[in-house]
C-alpha positions as CSV (number, residue, x, y, z in Angstrom):
1,M,25.2,2.7,21.3
2,Q,22.8,0.1,19.5
3,A,21.1,-1.1,22.8
4,A,20.3,2.6,23.7
5,V,18.6,3.1,20.6
6,S,16.5,-0.2,20.9
7,R,15.6,0.8,24.5
8,S,14.5,4.4,23.4
9,R,12.2,2.9,20.5
10,R,10.5,0.8,23.0
11,R,9.8,3.4,25.3
12,G,7.3,5.3,23.0
13,R,3.5,5.1,23.5
14,P,1.8,2.5,21.8
15,R,-0.1,3.5,18.5
16,R,-3.8,4.3,19.2
17,F,-4.6,4.0,15.5
18,V,-4.9,1.3,12.9
19,E,-2.6,2.2,10.1
20,A,-4.8,0.9,7.1
21,D,-7.7,3.2,8.4
22,V,-5.2,6.1,8.5
23,V,-4.1,5.3,4.9
24,R,-7.6,5.0,3.9
25,A,-8.8,8.4,5.3
26,A,-5.8,9.7,3.8
27,L,-6.5,8.3,0.4
28,D,-10.0,9.7,0.5
29,T,-8.7,13.2,1.2
30,M,-6.0,13.0,-1.5
31,W,-8.2,11.5,-4.1
32,S,-10.8,14.2,-3.4
33,R,-8.5,17.3,-3.3
34,G,-5.4,16.2,-5.0
35,F,-2.0,15.5,-3.7
36,E,-0.9,18.9,-3.8
37,S,-3.8,20.6,-2.6
38,S,-4.0,18.2,0.5
39,S,-2.1,20.0,3.1
40,L,-0.4,18.4,6.2
41,D,-3.4,20.0,8.3
42,D,-6.0,18.4,6.0
43,L,-4.2,14.9,6.4
44,T,-3.8,15.2,10.2
45,A,-7.8,15.9,10.3
46,A,-8.8,13.3,8.2
47,T,-6.6,10.9,9.8
48,G,-7.1,11.8,13.5
49,L,-3.0,11.9,13.8
50,N,-1.2,14.6,15.1
51,K,1.7,15.9,13.3
52,S,4.3,13.7,15.4
53,S,2.3,10.4,14.8
54,F,2.0,11.4,11.1
55,Y,5.7,11.8,10.7
56,N,6.8,9.0,12.9
57,T,4.6,6.6,11.0
58,F,4.8,7.8,7.4
59,G,8.0,10.1,7.3
60,S,6.5,12.4,4.7
61,K,3.4,13.6,2.9
62,R,5.0,11.8,-0.2
63,Q,5.5,8.6,1.7
64,L,2.0,8.6,2.5
65,L,1.0,8.8,-1.0
66,G,3.0,5.8,-1.9
67,S,1.0,3.9,0.9
68,A,-2.3,5.4,-0.3
69,L,-1.3,4.3,-4.0
70,D,-0.6,0.8,-2.5
71,L,-3.9,0.8,-1.2
72,Y,-5.5,1.9,-4.4
73,D,-3.7,-1.1,-6.3
74,R,-5.2,-3.2,-3.7
75,M,-8.7,-1.9,-4.5
76,L,-8.2,-1.8,-8.3
77,A,-7.6,-5.7,-8.0
78,I,-11.3,-6.4,-6.9
79,P,-13.2,-5.3,-9.9
80,L,-10.2,-6.2,-12.4
81,E,-9.7,-9.6,-11.1
82,P,-12.5,-11.4,-13.4
83,V,-11.1,-9.5,-16.5
84,E,-7.3,-10.6,-15.7
85,R,-8.6,-14.1,-15.1
86,G,-10.4,-13.7,-18.7
87,I,-12.9,-16.2,-18.7
88,A,-15.9,-15.0,-20.5
89,G,-14.0,-12.7,-23.0
90,L,-16.1,-9.8,-24.1
91,D,-18.7,-10.2,-21.3
92,D,-15.7,-9.9,-18.6
93,L,-14.7,-6.4,-20.4
94,L,-17.9,-4.9,-20.8
95,D,-18.7,-5.9,-17.0
96,Y,-15.8,-4.2,-15.9
97,L,-16.5,-1.1,-18.2
98,D,-19.8,-1.1,-16.9
99,G,-18.8,-0.8,-13.4
100,I,-16.4,2.0,-14.7
101,E,-19.0,3.8,-16.0
102,R,-21.4,3.3,-12.6
103,A,-18.5,4.3,-10.6
104,S,-17.9,7.4,-12.9
105,I,-21.3,8.6,-12.6
106,T,-21.5,8.3,-8.6
107,D,-18.1,9.3,-7.9
108,P,-16.6,12.4,-9.6
109,R,-13.0,11.9,-8.2
110,G,-11.8,10.0,-11.2
111,C,-9.3,7.4,-11.1
112,F,-6.5,8.1,-8.2
113,M,-3.7,6.8,-10.2
114,V,-4.6,9.0,-13.4
115,N,-5.2,11.8,-11.0
116,C,-1.8,11.4,-9.5
117,T,-0.1,11.2,-12.9
118,T,-1.6,14.1,-14.6
119,E,-1.1,16.1,-11.3
120,L,2.6,15.2,-10.5
121,G,3.4,14.3,-14.1
122,L,5.9,11.7,-15.4
123,D,9.0,13.8,-14.4
124,D,8.5,11.9,-10.9
125,P,10.3,8.7,-11.4
126,E,8.1,6.9,-8.9
127,I,4.7,8.0,-10.2
128,A,6.0,7.3,-13.6
129,R,6.8,3.6,-12.8
130,R,3.5,3.1,-11.0
131,A,1.8,5.0,-13.6
132,A,3.3,2.5,-16.3
133,A,2.7,-0.4,-14.2
134,Y,-1.2,0.7,-13.9
135,R,-1.5,1.1,-17.6
136,G,0.3,-2.1,-18.3
137,R,-1.9,-4.1,-16.1
138,L,-5.1,-2.8,-17.3
139,R,-3.9,-3.1,-21.1
140,A,-2.9,-6.9,-20.4
141,A,-6.3,-7.5,-18.8
142,F,-8.2,-6.1,-21.6
143,A,-6.1,-8.0,-24.3
144,R,-6.9,-11.1,-22.6
145,S,-10.5,-10.6,-22.7
146,L,-10.3,-9.3,-26.1
147,E,-8.1,-12.5,-27.3
148,I,-10.8,-14.7,-25.6
149,A,-13.5,-12.9,-27.5
150,A,-11.6,-13.1,-30.8
151,R,-11.3,-17.1,-30.4
152,A,-14.7,-17.3,-29.7
153,G,-15.7,-15.2,-32.8
154,Q,-17.1,-12.4,-30.8
155,I,-14.9,-9.9,-32.5
156,E,-12.4,-9.6,-35.4
157,G,-9.6,-7.7,-35.9
158,E,-6.2,-6.8,-34.3
159,V,-6.7,-7.7,-30.5
160,E,-3.5,-5.4,-29.4
161,T,-4.9,-2.2,-31.3
162,R,-8.1,-2.7,-29.8
163,A,-6.5,-3.1,-26.3
164,D,-4.7,0.1,-26.7
165,L,-7.8,1.8,-27.9
166,V,-9.9,0.5,-24.8
167,L,-7.0,1.6,-22.7
168,A,-6.5,5.1,-24.3
169,A,-10.6,5.8,-24.2
170,M,-10.8,4.7,-20.3
171,M,-8.0,7.0,-19.5
172,G,-9.6,9.8,-21.4
173,I,-13.0,9.2,-19.5
174,F,-10.9,9.2,-16.0
175,V,-9.4,12.4,-16.7
176,A,-12.8,13.8,-18.0
177,V,-14.6,12.9,-15.1
178,R,-12.2,14.5,-12.9
179,A,-12.4,17.6,-14.8
């Protein structure tokens, strides 16, 4: 029985698409339209996949969202990395926030993770887990930069409270940009 299954899997046509490109196109669609508002037709049009290839590759729209969020996490790592490394303290944090400001002006989609959280709610266990990890990562990076700034005498006061405030302000900005 298992040999028959293995042989039938090998008979399918080879993929004529790059999965990473498909995920990027789907991310762009869901980021612009929202997850719920991105229909299967929207996603297949954006990705160039037919419905059969879509389901064979991703299983469901929800699973594709997971892949899109994974990609978004990797995209976040690039601008956040200097803040996470935390060498320049306040300058690292200010550079990151300047980048967020520039992105918010040029791209009205806001933050994909925040958008998914506000759209799907924290009642969705996977979104709640991802949202908590996202906020935790940002907060830890902010706290690291602020701690370095405090040690250098650039700021005074409670670092943890300031990290919470920076995170809350940034989340609010992301919601406002999308609205």
